[in-house]
C-alpha positions in Angstrom: 0.1 -0.1 0.3 1.2 3.4 -0.2 2.1 5.4 2.8 3.5 9.1 3.4 5.9 9.5 6.1 9.1 11.5 6.5 12.6 10.9 8.1 13.4 14.6 9.2 11.7 17.3 10.6 11.0 20.5 8.4 8.5 21.9 5.8 6.2 19.8 3.4 8.8 18.8 1.2 9.9 16.4 4.0 7.3 14.5 3.1 7.6 11.4 0.9 5.6 8.3 -0.4 6.6 4.9 0.1 5.1 1.2 -0.8 4.8 -0.8 2.5 3.1 -4.1 3.6 -1.2 -3.5 4.8 -1.2 -3.4 8.1 -3.3 -6.2 10.1 -6.0 -5.2 12.7 -5.0 -6.4 16.1 -7.2 -7.1 19.2 -10.2 -4.4 19.5 -9.1 -3.0 16.3 -10.3 -2.9 12.7 -8.7 -2.3 9.6 -10.2 0.4 6.9 -9.5 1.0 3.7 -9.4 4.6 3.3 -11.4 7.0 1.4 -10.1 10.3 3.0 -8.0 11.5 5.6 -8.1 14.8 7.2 -5.1 17.0 7.5 -4.9 19.2 10.6 -2.8 22.2 11.8 -1.3 20.2 14.4 -0.1 17.3 12.2 1.3 20.1 10.2 2.8 21.6 13.2 4.8 18.3 14.3 6.1 17.9 11.2 7.7 21.5 10.7 8.3 21.9 15.0 8.7 18.5 16.2 11.8 17.3 18.0 12.2 14.0 15.6 9.7 12.6 12.9 6.8 10.4 14.4 3.8 8.7 12.8 0.9 10.7 11.2 -2.2 10.2 13.3 -5.4 12.1 12.2 -9.2 11.1 11.4 -9.8 8.7 8.4 -13.1 7.4 7.0 -13.5 4.3 4.6 -14.8 1.0 4.6 -13.9 -2.1 7.2 -11.8 -4.7 5.0 -10.9 -6.7 8.6 -11.4 -7.1 11.9 -9.1 -8.1 14.8 -9.9 -10.2 17.9 -12.9 -9.3 20.4 -14.7 -7.1 17.7 -18.3 -7.4 17.9 -19.4 -4.1 17.3 -18.5 -3.7 13.8 -18.5 -6.1 10.5 -16.6 -6.3 7.0 -18.2 -3.7 4.6 -19.2 -1.3 7.5 -18.6 2.4 6.6 -16.9 4.2 9.5 -14.9 7.0 10.4 -12.5 7.4 13.6 -9.1 8.5 14.7 -6.1 6.8 13.8 -2.9 7.3 15.6 -0.2 5.7 13.5 0.5 5.9 9.8 -2.7 7.8 9.5 -1.5 9.3 5.9 -1.9 5.6 3.9 -4.4 3.6 1.4 -5.2 1.6 4.8 -5.6 2.4 8.2 -6.0 0.6 11.6 -8.2 1.8 14.3 -9.1 1.2 17.7 -13.2 0.4 18.2 -13.2 3.0 20.9 -12.7 6.0 18.5 -14.8 4.4 15.8 -18.4 5.4 14.5 -20.5 4.4 11.6 -20.7 6.9 8.5 -24.8 7.5 8.2 -26.5 6.1 4.8 -26.0 9.1 2.1 -23.1 10.8 3.7 -19.7 10.5 1.9 -16.7 9.6 3.6 -15.2 13.2 3.0 -18.2 14.8 4.4 -17.4 12.1 7.9 -13.8 13.5 7.9 -14.9 16.9 7.4 -17.8 16.6 9.9 -16.9 14.3 12.8 -13.6 15.3 14.7 -13.7 19.1 13.9 -17.6 19.0 14.9 -17.1 17.7 17.8 -14.2 20.0 18.9 -16.3 22.8 17.9 -19.1 21.6 19.8 -17.2 21.0 23.3 -15.4 24.3 22.7 -18.7 26.1 22.3 -20.2 24.0 25.1 -17.2 24.8 27.6 -17.9 28.4 26.9 -21.2 28.7 28.4 -22.7 31.1 26.5 -26.0 32.3 27.1 -28.6 33.4 24.4 -27.9 37.1 23.7 -24.2 37.2 24.3 -21.2 38.2 21.9 -18.7 35.4 20.7 -15.4 35.8 18.9 -14.2 32.5 17.2 -10.7 33.0 16.0 -9.3 30.8 13.3 -12.6 30.8 11.8 -12.0 30.0 8.3 -10.4 26.5 9.6 -12.2 23.4 9.8 -13.2 23.7 13.5 -13.8 27.3 13.2 -16.3 27.2 10.7 -18.4 24.8 12.6 -17.9 26.9 15.5 -19.4 29.9 13.8 -22.8 27.8 13.0 -23.0 26.3 17.0 -22.7 29.8 18.1 -25.3 31.2 15.6 -27.8 28.3 16.2 -27.2 28.7 20.3 -28.5 32.1 19.9 -25.1 34.1 20.6 -26.6 38.0 19.9 -23.0 38.9 18.0 -21.1 36.4 16.2 -17.5 37.5 15.3 -15.2 35.8 13.3 -11.3 36.4 13.4 -9.5 35.5 10.7 -6.0 36.0 8.7 -6.3 37.8 5.8 -9.3 39.9 4.1 -10.1 37.6 1.4 -11.4 34.7 3.8 -14.1 37.6 4.8 -16.9 36.7 2.7 -16.6 32.9 3.5 -17.1 33.2 7.2 -20.1 35.5 6.7 -21.6 33.1 4.5 -21.4 30.6 7.6 -23.2 32.7 10.1 -20.5 35.8 11.1 -22.0 38.8 11.6 -18.7 40.4 11.9 -15.3 40.1 10.7 -12.1 41.1 12.2 -8.5 40.7 11.1 -5.5 39.4 13.4 -3.7 42.4 12.2 -6.6 45.0 13.5 -5.7 47.5 16.4 -9.5 46.9 17.4 -11.2 43.4 17.4 -14.7 45.0 19.0 -14.1 43.6 22.3 -15.3 43.5 24.7 -16.8 39.7 24.2 -18.7 37.1 26.7 -16.9 34.3 25.2 -13.8 34.2 22.7 -13.3 30.1 21.3 -9.6 30.4 20.7 -8.2 27.8 18.0 -4.9 29.8 17.1 -2.9 30.1 20.7 0.6 31.2 20.6 1.0 35.3 20.5 -2.8 35.8 20.0 -3.5 34.1 23.0 -2.7 37.3 25.3 -4.8 39.3 22.9 -7.4 37.4 23.0 -7.6 37.2 26.8 -7.4 41.1 26.6 -10.5 41.2 24.8 -12.6 39.3 27.3 -15.0 41.7 29.3 -16.0 41.2 32.9 -16.9 37.5 33.3 -16.0 36.3 30.2 -14.6 32.7 29.0 -12.2 32.0 27.0 -12.0 28.2 26.1 -8.5 27.0 24.3 -8.0 24.2 22.1 -5.5 25.0 19.5 -1.9 23.1 19.6 0.0 26.7 19.4 -0.1 26.8 23.1 0.9 30.5 24.6 1.2 32.1 27.9 -1.5 34.1 29.8 -0.9 36.6 32.6 -2.9 35.9 35.4 -3.6 39.4 36.4 -5.6 39.5 33.0 -8.1 36.9 33.7 -8.3 38.7 37.6 -8.7 42.2 36.6 -11.8 41.0 34.2 -13.4 38.6 36.7 -12.6 35.9 33.6 -11.6 32.4 33.2 -9.6 30.3 30.5 -10.6 26.7 29.7 -8.7 24.4 27.9 -10.3 21.5 25.8 -9.5 18.5 24.5 -11.7 16.1 22.5 -9.8 13.1 23.6 -10.3 13.6 26.9 -13.9 13.5 26.7 -13.7 10.4 24.2 -12.0 8.6 27.0 -13.1 10.1 30.3 -16.7 10.6 29.3 -17.5 7.9 26.4 -21.6 8.5 26.8 -21.0 12.1 26.3 -18.7 11.6 23.3 -21.4 9.4 21.6 -24.2 11.6 22.5 -22.4 14.7 21.0 -21.8 12.4 17.7 -25.3 11.2 17.2 -26.4 15.5 17.7 -23.6 16.1 14.9 -25.4 13.8 12.3 -28.9 15.1 13.4 -27.8 18.8 13.1 -26.4 17.7 9.7 -29.7 16.4 8.6 -31.8 19.2 9.7 -29.1 22.0 7.9 -28.1 23.5 10.9 -24.3 22.3 10.2 -22.3 22.5 6.7 -19.1 21.2 6.4 -16.9 23.4 4.1 -14.1 21.2 2.4 -11.3 23.3 1.0 -10.0 20.5 -1.4 -9.9 17.2 -2.0 -6.3 16.3 -2.5 -4.3 12.7 -3.6 -2.8 11.4 -0.8 0.7 11.1 -3.0 0.4 14.7 -2.8 0.4 14.9 0.8 3.0 17.4 0.7 0.7 19.9 -1.5 -1.8 19.7 1.5 0.5 20.6 4.1 1.4 23.7 2.3 -2.3 24.8 1.9 -2.5 24.3 5.8 1.1 26.1 6.7 0.1 29.0 4.8 -3.1 29.4 6.2 -5.0 29.3 2.5 -7.5 27.0 3.6 -11.3 27.7 3.7 -12.5 24.9 5.5 -11.1 21.0 5.7 -8.5 19.7 4.0 -8.7 16.1 2.9 -6.1 13.7 1.2 -7.9 11.2 -1.2 -6.1 7.7 -1.7 
């Protein structure tokens, strides 16, 4: 099978394709023939900034072709999506069944990759922000796969003012089309503060500025892999709070909540409340080009590799 990997850390140019044997499903695992693989900023950052090369993880979707020992909830032929922790950039992928869910009839593998992980993160981050009807919400990285869905959750949840923060003006019309009432650029001197809630997918140097944009009693939810530091005083003077969110923690620590959110995602999609945005479907062998799109922040929605 075709697999993408890297032997040194660096930019997209360090990625290369190779032919390897197809993996086998172990105990509690399924093997799928991948039809779609999601590309995420955390993965791109690991390739660029990691201390050593690591195997690619990520969300994948496709058809089960083999099941391992002890697997009773899934069978060969099932169409599923889930998180793969090693060798996700490949024509076949092994998934632990704890991280697998079925793709409903009528939905494509690409749509599943664009909706499930990003939608769960957006839902969880929005839930953690405890937004009340009529409150103001700022979403950073608003044109990303998670950001596009967070905008829609805010709008559907009755937020009074939904503002999208993006890196360039050419993304403004795109995020307005997904529910943003206003658009600000990271470079703008005025972000339209104060905000009752901020959902931050950028981190890094922007994190401190996001905290300063909170109003009295405001809540900032950080889910980005970009890190960053916050002065405690900035929270104290606003009576504000900062909450960290990671979907893996919910999946492992609160599986019932994870399953409920998953079901609700597809229901909201069927009702037309949530729309996925796919920037481009790129052949697996051109993974370097997909990473370049993410690194240069050119994507409007999800970037998907197609084996």
